[in-house]
C-alpha positions in Angstrom: 6.4 -5.6 0.7 9.9 -5.9 -0.6 10.5 -9.0 1.7 7.3 -10.2 0.0 8.8 -9.8 -3.3 12.1 -10.8 -2.9 13.5 -7.8 -3.8 16.1 -5.6 -1.8 15.0 -1.7 -1.0 17.3 -0.2 -3.6 15.2 -2.3 -6.1 11.7 -0.9 -5.0 12.7 2.5 -5.8 14.5 0.7 -9.1 11.6 -0.8 -10.2 9.3 2.0 -8.9 7.0 -0.3 -7.1 3.7 1.9 -5.7 0.6 1.1 -3.9 -2.9 2.7 -5.2 -5.5 2.6 -3.1 -9.5 2.9 -4.7 -11.3 6.8 -4.5 -9.3 9.6 -3.9 -7.5 9.1 -0.4 -4.0 6.7 -0.4 -4.5 5.3 2.6 -1.4 2.8 2.5 2.1 3.8 1.6 6.3 2.0 1.7 7.8 3.2 3.8 11.5 3.8 2.3 13.6 2.6 4.8 11.9 -0.2 5.8 9.9 -2.0 3.1 7.2 -2.4 5.0 3.0 -1.2 4.3 2.5 1.6 6.6 -0.9 3.8 6.9 -0.3 7.3 5.3 -3.7 8.5 6.1 -6.2 8.5 10.0 -8.7 5.2 8.8 -12.2 6.5 10.3 -13.8 2.7 10.3 -17.0 4.6 11.0 -17.2 6.9 8.4 -15.7 5.1 5.7 -18.2 1.4 6.3 -21.1 2.9 8.1 -23.3 0.2 8.6 -20.8 -2.6 7.3 -20.3 -5.7 9.4 -16.8 -6.4 7.4 -14.9 -3.6 6.7 -11.9 -4.1 3.7 -9.8 -1.7 1.8 -8.1 -2.4 -1.2 -5.4 -1.4 -2.5 -2.9 -3.1 -5.1 1.3 -3.0 -5.0 2.2 -1.8 -8.4 5.7 -3.0 -9.8 7.3 -1.3 -13.5 9.5 -3.8 -14.7 10.3 -7.2 -15.1 9.9 -9.4 -12.3 
């Protein structure tokens, strides 16, 4: 995420970059030392997408401050 946004790691913290998922459970997070997108919770496809052929989890990257 840091690389895709063109930011150095300290800038991620300074700009308050965070991830927001739909629903209560936050399945994704930013790794503090690498800036990589990582899973924050166990993802159980059968529970989330019982009868759906294509299972999609959406999340938003929010950057506070100007880019």
